[in-house]
N, C-alpha and C positions, 0 to 999 in steps of 0.2 A: 560596516561593509567590508573593510579590510580583513577582518577575522573570517568572514564567510569565504572570501576569495582564497585565503590561506588554507582553509579547511578543504575546499574543492580541489586545490592543487595537490593534496596528499594522495598517495597511492590507494587504489581501490582494494577492498578486502577480497581475499581469495576464498573465504568460507561462505560468503553470501552472494546471491545472484537474484536478479529479477526472475520470476517464474511465471508460468502460464496460469491463467484463470479462465473459468468457463462463464461465470455469472457475477454481476455486480449490481447491487441495488441500494437505494437510500430508504431508510425507515425512520419514522418519527415516533416519539414517545412524549409523555407528559403534555398531551394536547398540542403537539407541534413545537414545544419549547426545546426539545433535544432531538438531534438528528444523528443517526448511525449509518455508517457505510458497512455493508455486509458483502463479502467477496468469497466465492467458493470455487473449487476446482479439484484437481488431483495433483499431489506433490510427487516428485519422482522417487522419493524414498521415505519410508515410514520414520526414519530417524531425523527428518528435516523439521525445523521449527519455522512456521510461516508467520510473518508480521506484515501489518499494513503501516507504512511509514510516510507521513506527510512530508512534502518537500519544504524547504526553508525559503521564505519570501521576505522582502523588506517592506513591500506594500501589498495590500490584498489584491490578488489576481482575479481575472474573470472566472477562471476555473482553477481550483486549488488541486495541484497534483499530489496523488497518493500512490506510492510504489508498492507493488506486491512482491515481497522479498522472502526468499527461502534461505535459511542458514543451517549449515551442517557442521557439527563438531564431533570429533571422535570417529567411530566406525560408521560407515555408510551401509545400511541394510538395503539390499536390492529388491525392494517391493514397493509398488505404487500404492498410495493411500489417499483417500479423500480428505479434503480440509474445508473448513468454513471459519472465517475470521471476521470479527466485528470491531469497528473503531468508532468512538464518539467523535464526530466531526463538527459538533455544534460550534466550536470556536476556531476551526480550521476550514471554514467554508469560503469558497470564492464568491464573488459578487453574483455569479450566475449558477455556480454549482461545484462539482467535483470532477476531476479527470483521473481515472484509474489507469495506472501505467503497469503493464505486465510485459513478459517476454514475448508473447504471441500477439498482443493487440493493446490498443488504448481505447477506453470507453469514456464518453462524456456523459455525466448525469446532471440534469437540471434540478435545482432545489424546488 
């Protein structure tokens, strides 16, 4: 617990930010044994890398938070581009589902 608090007290990164998303869905595979979160939208620059990052919890929450994060390094090319990212959330699922956290909104998805 102390390590997590120390980590959260560190300064935030300047090259990564929460970004907007348009759509978020849960998909199952292997007869429902595996679950994937799929998030899509438009990133503000084609040179941005988009990631889905699960939050850190000590105990399983009702809805596991997953941030939609965009990171840029180097030159920023001024052109909007679509993105679609998937994350295996089979082992990072809340008791009831997933909460997708973006810059423009938060969406709760039930499993």
